[in-house]
C-alpha positions as CSV (number, residue, x, y, z in Angstrom):
1,M,4.3,19.4,-1.7
2,R,3.9,15.8,-0.7
3,K,6.2,13.2,-2.4
4,I,5.3,9.6,-1.8
5,L,7.2,6.4,-2.8
6,I,5.3,3.1,-2.8
7,A,7.9,0.3,-2.5
8,N,8.3,-3.4,-1.8
9,P,10.9,-5.7,-3.5
10,K,8.3,-8.4,-4.1
11,G,6.0,-8.4,-7.1
12,G,2.3,-8.6,-6.5
13,S,2.4,-7.0,-3.1
14,G,-0.1,-4.3,-4.1
15,K,2.1,-1.4,-5.0
16,S,0.1,-0.2,-8.0
17,T,-3.2,-0.6,-6.1
18,L,-1.8,1.6,-3.4
19,S,-0.3,4.1,-5.8
20,T,-3.4,4.6,-8.0
21,H,-5.8,4.8,-5.0
22,L,-3.7,7.5,-3.3
23,A,-3.5,9.4,-6.5
24,S,-7.2,9.1,-7.0
25,W,-8.1,10.3,-3.5
26,F,-5.9,13.4,-3.8
27,S,-7.3,14.2,-7.2
28,W,-10.8,14.4,-5.6
29,Q,-9.5,17.0,-3.2
30,E,-8.9,19.4,-6.2
31,T,-5.2,18.7,-5.8
32,K,-2.7,18.6,-8.7
33,V,-1.5,15.0,-8.6
34,M,1.4,13.5,-10.5
35,L,1.6,9.7,-10.8
36,G,5.0,8.2,-11.8
37,D,5.8,4.6,-12.6
38,L,9.3,3.1,-12.4
39,D,8.1,-0.4,-13.2
40,R,8.9,-1.7,-16.7
41,Q,5.4,-3.3,-16.7
42,H,3.9,0.2,-16.3
43,S,0.9,-1.0,-14.5
44,S,0.1,2.4,-13.0
45,Q,0.5,4.1,-16.4
46,R,-1.8,1.5,-18.1
47,W,-4.4,2.3,-15.4
48,L,-4.0,6.0,-16.2
49,D,-4.5,5.3,-19.9
50,R,-7.9,3.8,-19.0
51,R,-9.0,6.5,-16.6
52,P,-12.4,8.0,-17.7
53,S,-12.2,11.7,-18.7
54,N,-15.1,12.7,-16.5
55,L,-13.2,11.8,-13.3
56,P,-10.7,14.2,-11.6
57,R,-7.5,14.5,-13.7
58,I,-4.3,12.8,-12.6
59,E,-1.2,14.0,-14.4
60,R,1.4,11.6,-15.8
61,W,4.8,12.0,-14.3
62,E,7.1,11.0,-17.2
63,I,10.2,9.5,-15.6
64,G,12.9,7.1,-16.9
65,S,13.5,3.8,-15.3
66,D,17.2,4.5,-14.9
67,Q,16.9,7.8,-13.1
68,I,14.6,9.4,-10.5
69,A,14.0,13.1,-11.1
70,R,12.2,15.6,-8.9
71,P,8.5,16.0,-9.6
72,P,7.5,18.9,-12.0
73,K,6.9,22.3,-10.5
74,G,3.4,23.2,-9.7
75,S,2.6,19.7,-8.4
76,Q,1.0,19.4,-5.0
77,V,1.2,15.6,-4.6
78,A,3.6,13.2,-6.4
79,V,3.1,9.4,-6.1
80,L,5.8,7.2,-7.4
81,D,5.1,3.5,-8.1
82,S,8.3,1.3,-7.9
83,P,9.1,-2.1,-9.4
84,A,10.0,-5.4,-7.8
85,C,13.6,-5.8,-6.7
86,F,13.8,-2.1,-5.9
87,G,16.7,-1.3,-3.7
88,G,20.4,-0.3,-3.6
89,S,21.3,2.9,-5.5
90,K,17.8,3.3,-7.0
91,L,16.3,3.3,-3.5
92,K,18.9,5.9,-2.3
93,K,18.1,8.1,-5.3
94,A,14.4,7.9,-4.6
95,L,14.8,8.8,-0.9
96,K,16.5,12.0,-1.9
97,V,13.3,13.0,-3.8
98,V,10.5,11.8,-1.6
99,D,9.5,12.5,2.0
100,R,7.3,9.5,2.7
101,V,7.6,5.8,1.9
102,I,4.7,3.4,2.1
103,I,5.3,-0.3,2.0
104,P,2.4,-2.6,1.0
105,I,2.8,-6.1,2.4
106,L,0.8,-9.3,2.1
107,P,0.7,-11.0,5.5
108,S,2.2,-14.3,4.3
109,A,5.5,-16.0,5.4
110,F,6.8,-15.9,1.8
111,D,6.1,-12.1,1.5
112,L,7.7,-11.3,4.9
113,W,10.8,-13.3,4.0
114,A,11.0,-11.6,0.6
115,C,11.0,-8.1,2.0
116,Q,13.1,-8.6,5.2
117,D,16.4,-7.5,3.7
118,F,14.7,-4.5,2.0
119,L,13.2,-3.3,5.3
120,A,16.5,-3.7,7.0
121,E,18.2,-1.7,4.2
122,L,15.5,1.0,4.3
123,A,15.7,1.3,8.1
124,E,19.5,1.9,7.9
125,T,19.5,4.6,5.3
126,K,20.5,8.1,6.5
127,A,17.3,9.7,5.4
128,V,15.2,7.4,7.4
129,R,17.5,7.4,10.5
130,R,17.5,11.2,10.5
131,E,13.7,11.2,10.1
132,E,13.9,13.2,6.9
133,V,11.8,10.5,5.3
134,Q,8.9,8.9,7.2
135,V,8.1,5.2,6.6
136,A,5.0,3.1,7.2
137,A,3.5,-0.2,6.1
138,V,0.0,-1.2,4.9
139,A,-1.3,-4.8,5.1
140,M,-2.8,-5.7,1.8
141,R,-5.5,-8.3,0.8
142,V,-6.1,-9.3,4.4
143,N,-8.8,-11.6,5.7
144,P,-10.5,-9.5,8.3
145,R,-11.3,-12.5,10.5
146,S,-7.6,-13.5,10.8
147,N,-4.9,-12.4,13.2
148,A,-2.6,-11.5,10.3
149,P,-2.4,-7.8,11.1
150,Q,-1.2,-8.4,14.6
151,Q,1.5,-10.8,13.4
152,L,2.6,-8.4,10.7
153,A,2.8,-5.5,13.2
154,E,5.0,-7.7,15.4
155,F,7.3,-8.5,12.4
156,L,7.6,-4.8,11.5
157,R,8.4,-3.8,15.0
158,Q,12.0,-5.0,14.6
159,F,12.5,-2.4,11.9
160,E,10.6,0.3,13.8
161,I,8.1,0.6,11.0
162,P,4.5,1.1,12.0
163,L,1.6,-0.8,10.4
164,I,-0.9,2.0,9.8
165,A,-3.7,0.4,7.8
166,T,-5.2,-2.9,6.9
167,I,-6.9,-3.4,3.5
168,R,-9.2,-6.4,3.1
169,D,-9.3,-8.7,0.1
170,T,-12.3,-7.9,-2.2
171,Q,-13.0,-8.2,-5.9
172,L,-14.1,-4.6,-5.9
173,Y,-10.5,-3.5,-6.4
174,N,-10.1,-5.6,-9.6
175,L,-13.4,-4.4,-11.0
176,T,-12.5,-0.8,-10.6
177,I,-8.8,-0.9,-11.5
178,Q,-9.4,-2.5,-14.9
179,R,-11.7,0.5,-15.8
180,G,-9.1,3.1,-14.8
181,M,-10.9,3.8,-11.6
182,T,-10.5,3.2,-7.8
183,L,-12.8,2.8,-4.9
184,F,-12.7,6.5,-4.3
185,D,-14.4,7.0,-7.7
186,L,-17.5,5.0,-6.7
187,P,-20.7,6.2,-5.1
188,A,-20.6,6.1,-1.3
189,S,-23.3,3.4,-1.3
190,K,-20.8,1.0,-2.9
191,N,-17.5,1.9,-1.2
192,Q,-18.3,3.0,2.3
193,R,-16.9,-0.1,4.1
194,D,-13.7,-0.2,2.2
195,V,-13.0,3.6,2.2
196,Q,-13.0,3.4,6.0
197,E,-10.0,1.1,5.8
198,W,-8.0,3.8,3.9
199,R,-8.6,6.6,6.4
200,P,-5.7,5.8,8.8
201,L,-3.3,5.8,5.8
202,I,-4.6,9.1,4.4
203,Q,-4.4,10.7,7.8
204,W,-0.8,9.6,8.1
205,V,0.1,11.0,4.6
206,L,-1.6,14.3,5.5
207,Q,0.5,14.7,8.6
208,R,3.2,17.4,8.4
């Protein structure tokens, strides 16, 4: 079973976009997917409420904001969307449940400063130091003509966290998410370019 935490202490970094897209991709693989949401805004759960019934089913992982329980038995993939300001004891609890952490980051100075302490805390946890939990980052809403990915990769190097994927900025995400969908639910003619950007992340998640 794969258990994935999506985390960044800064709001608006793309956590829910990343969570829903991963859940959607796995659901198309005929996998039993659980999507949990620790955020009080319940963005991922609101998205799930809107998901069309003709698309592959994603199960709702009911979980309280004050505790982090193990995913239900029978699940093959569990994706956990976390809130802003996520750290300390809640982070440690989550690391006992998951085996991978993915950090979505916007490549701006404000966003890098905001997550610096979190990345340092994460890198120093026992689970990460012992490699019981694998950690990687994804650059979100990137201008493909900029050198932002290179700068972000350099920033992450000090925490020994790899940058494994770069997701461009496009309105296609907003258009699909508000309908309870993701890019993976669209015909290949409409999503081919953007789906290619997700492949390095999916390959990393699939690694044993």
